[in-house]
C-alpha positions as protocol buffer text, in pm:
chain_id: "A"
residue {
  index: 1
  type: MET
  ca { x: 1 y: 0 z: 0 }
}
residue {
  index: 2
  type: ALA
  ca { x: 133 y: 347 z: -96 }
}
residue {
  index: 3
  type: THR
  ca { x: 173 y: 624 z: 159 }
}
residue {
  index: 4
  type: ILE
  ca { x: 71 y: 974 z: 98 }
}
residue {
  index: 5
  type: THR
  ca { x: 260 y: 1247 z: 270 }
}
residue {
  index: 6
  type: VAL
  ca { x: 78 y: 1571 z: 322 }
}
residue {
  index: 7
  type: LEU
  ca { x: 297 y: 1890 z: 366 }
}
residue {
  index: 8
  type: ARG
  ca { x: 145 y: 2196 z: 540 }
}
residue {
  index: 9
  type: PRO
  ca { x: 338 y: 2515 z: 528 }
}
residue {
  index: 10
  type: ASP
  ca { x: 231 y: 2674 z: 853 }
}
residue {
  index: 11
  type: HIS
  ca { x: 349 y: 3034 z: 917 }
}
residue {
  index: 12
  type: THR
  ca { x: 524 y: 3052 z: 1239 }
}
residue {
  index: 13
  type: GLU
  ca { x: 644 y: 3404 z: 1193 }
}
residue {
  index: 14
  type: SER
  ca { x: 411 y: 3700 z: 1139 }
}
residue {
  index: 15
  type: LEU
  ca { x: 349 y: 3794 z: 769 }
}
residue {
  index: 16
  type: PRO
  ca { x: 503 y: 4121 z: 636 }
}
residue {
  index: 17
  type: GLU
  ca { x: 301 y: 4428 z: 593 }
}
residue {
  index: 18
  type: PRO
  ca { x: 117 y: 4435 z: 260 }
}
residue {
  index: 19
  type: VAL
  ca { x: 269 y: 4668 z: 10 }
}
residue {
  index: 20
  type: PRO
  ca { x: 54 y: 4920 z: -151 }
}
residue {
  index: 21
  type: LEU
  ca { x: -26 y: 4885 z: -522 }
}
residue {
  index: 22
  type: ALA
  ca { x: 131 y: 5152 z: -766 }
}
residue {
  index: 23
  type: PRO
  ca { x: -114 y: 5418 z: -848 }
}
residue {
  index: 24
  type: ARG
  ca { x: -305 y: 5343 z: -1177 }
}
residue {
  index: 25
  type: GLU
  ca { x: -448 y: 5589 z: -1421 }
}
residue {
  index: 26
  type: ALA
  ca { x: -789 y: 5518 z: -1593 }
}
residue {
  index: 27
  type: PRO
  ca { x: -748 y: 5440 z: -1963 }
}
residue {
  index: 28
  type: ALA
  ca { x: -807 y: 5726 z: -2199 }
}
residue {
  index: 29
  type: GLU
  ca { x: -1130 y: 5740 z: -2382 }
}
residue {
  index: 30
  type: GLY
  ca { x: -1133 y: 5524 z: -2710 }
}
residue {
  index: 31
  type: PHE
  ca { x: -919 y: 5249 z: -2532 }
}
residue {
  index: 32
  type: VAL
  ca { x: -890 y: 4929 z: -2732 }
}
residue {
  index: 33
  type: LEU
  ca { x: -826 y: 4600 z: -2571 }
}
residue {
  index: 34
  type: GLY
  ca { x: -685 y: 4325 z: -2791 }
}
residue {
  index: 35
  type: LEU
  ca { x: -758 y: 3967 z: -2736 }
}
residue {
  index: 36
  type: ILE
  ca { x: -565 y: 3694 z: -2919 }
}
residue {
  index: 37
  type: ALA
  ca { x: -741 y: 3349 z: -2875 }
}
residue {
  index: 38
  type: ASN
  ca { x: -458 y: 3087 z: -2909 }
}
residue {
  index: 39
  type: GLY
  ca { x: -659 y: 2829 z: -3089 }
}
residue {
  index: 40
  type: LYS
  ca { x: -722 y: 2602 z: -2787 }
}
residue {
  index: 41
  type: PRO
  ca { x: -1075 y: 2496 z: -2697 }
}
residue {
  index: 42
  type: LYS
  ca { x: -1256 y: 2783 z: -2498 }
}
residue {
  index: 43
  type: ALA
  ca { x: -968 y: 3028 z: -2532 }
}
residue {
  index: 44
  type: LYS
  ca { x: -1197 y: 3283 z: -2695 }
}
residue {
  index: 45
  type: GLU
  ca { x: -1469 y: 3233 z: -2425 }
}
residue {
  index: 46
  type: LEU
  ca { x: -1213 y: 3275 z: -2145 }
}
residue {
  index: 47
  type: LEU
  ca { x: -1079 y: 3604 z: -2289 }
}
residue {
  index: 48
  type: GLU
  ca { x: -1413 y: 3736 z: -2348 }
}
residue {
  index: 49
  type: LEU
  ca { x: -1498 y: 3655 z: -1969 }
}
residue {
  index: 50
  type: ILE
  ca { x: -1177 y: 3853 z: -1873 }
}
residue {
  index: 51
  type: ALA
  ca { x: -1306 y: 4153 z: -2087 }
}
residue {
  index: 52
  type: ASP
  ca { x: -1650 y: 4117 z: -1932 }
}
residue {
  index: 53
  type: GLU
  ca { x: -1507 y: 4119 z: -1583 }
}
residue {
  index: 54
  type: LEU
  ca { x: -1314 y: 4441 z: -1656 }
}
residue {
  index: 55
  type: ARG
  ca { x: -1629 y: 4598 z: -1785 }
}
residue {
  index: 56
  type: ALA
  ca { x: -1814 y: 4490 z: -1466 }
}
residue {
  index: 57
  type: ARG
  ca { x: -1543 y: 4686 z: -1265 }
}
residue {
  index: 58
  type: GLY
  ca { x: -1640 y: 4999 z: -1449 }
}
residue {
  index: 59
  type: HIS
  ca { x: -1386 y: 5016 z: -1739 }
}
residue {
  index: 60
  type: THR
  ca { x: -1501 y: 5121 z: -2082 }
}
residue {
  index: 61
  type: PHE
  ca { x: -1326 y: 4990 z: -2392 }
}
residue {
  index: 62
  type: GLU
  ca { x: -1365 y: 4840 z: -2743 }
}
residue {
  index: 63
  type: THR
  ca { x: -1214 y: 4496 z: -2793 }
}
residue {
  index: 64
  type: GLU
  ca { x: -1034 y: 4368 z: -3098 }
}
residue {
  index: 65
  type: LEU
  ca { x: -1039 y: 3985 z: -3138 }
}
residue {
  index: 66
  type: LEU
  ca { x: -778 y: 3784 z: -3337 }
}
residue {
  index: 67
  type: ARG
  ca { x: -827 y: 3412 z: -3349 }
}
residue {
  index: 68
  type: LYS
  ca { x: -527 y: 3186 z: -3441 }
}
residue {
  index: 69
  type: PRO
  ca { x: -621 y: 2891 z: -3660 }
}
residue {
  index: 70
  type: SER
  ca { x: -453 y: 2650 z: -3416 }
}
residue {
  index: 71
  type: ALA
  ca { x: -231 y: 2650 z: -3101 }
}
residue {
  index: 72
  type: GLY
  ca { x: 68 y: 2541 z: -3316 }
}
residue {
  index: 73
  type: LYS
  ca { x: 44 y: 2836 z: -3553 }
}
residue {
  index: 74
  type: SER
  ca { x: 193 y: 3174 z: -3484 }
}
residue {
  index: 75
  type: ILE
  ca { x: 35 y: 3497 z: -3564 }
}
residue {
  index: 76
  type: THR
  ca { x: 180 y: 3661 z: -3871 }
}
residue {
  index: 77
  type: ALA
  ca { x: 397 y: 3969 z: -3867 }
}
residue {
  index: 78
  type: GLU
  ca { x: 114 y: 4153 z: -4035 }
}
residue {
  index: 79
  type: GLU
  ca { x: -138 y: 4056 z: -3763 }
}
residue {
  index: 80
  type: ALA
  ca { x: 99 y: 4161 z: -3497 }
}
residue {
  index: 81
  type: THR
  ca { x: 166 y: 4488 z: -3656 }
}
residue {
  index: 82
  type: ALA
  ca { x: -203 y: 4549 z: -3701 }
}
residue {
  index: 83
  type: MET
  ca { x: -282 y: 4463 z: -3331 }
}
residue {
  index: 84
  type: ALA
  ca { x: -4 y: 4681 z: -3216 }
}
residue {
  index: 85
  type: ALA
  ca { x: -122 y: 4983 z: -3423 }
}
residue {
  index: 86
  type: ARG
  ca { x: -496 y: 4946 z: -3312 }
}
residue {
  index: 87
  type: CYS
  ca { x: -469 y: 4824 z: -2949 }
}
residue {
  index: 88
  type: HIS
  ca { x: -345 y: 4974 z: -2631 }
}
residue {
  index: 89
  type: LEU
  ca { x: -324 y: 4639 z: -2444 }
}
residue {
  index: 90
  type: VAL
  ca { x: -324 y: 4279 z: -2579 }
}
residue {
  index: 91
  type: ILE
  ca { x: -417 y: 3983 z: -2369 }
}
residue {
  index: 92
  type: THR
  ca { x: -344 y: 3630 z: -2496 }
}
residue {
  index: 93
  type: GLY
  ca { x: -322 y: 3288 z: -2352 }
}
residue {
  index: 94
  type: LEU
  ca { x: 7 y: 3071 z: -2365 }
}
residue {
  index: 95
  type: GLY
  ca { x: 37 y: 2719 z: -2267 }
}
residue {
  index: 96
  type: ASP
  ca { x: -225 y: 2481 z: -2143 }
}
């Protein structure tokens, strides 16, 4: 019969004081969020949920979606240039 060892990292010392987040500026009007779906199942849906969550937090922006044909294909230089020219920020998924 196999034995399972459970490791529990208990903190014996007090935790350090939290560090405040750096100040953030609200995105300018006309902000465009790029989404690159990496070709994996549900990648597009996951990225759209992230965009929906940002909208629910009060952010206003347009989205630009680029879908890769498969996870094994890279986006072309033209696609990357177009996304860089149009979008202020791009979110994509890597790995599994």
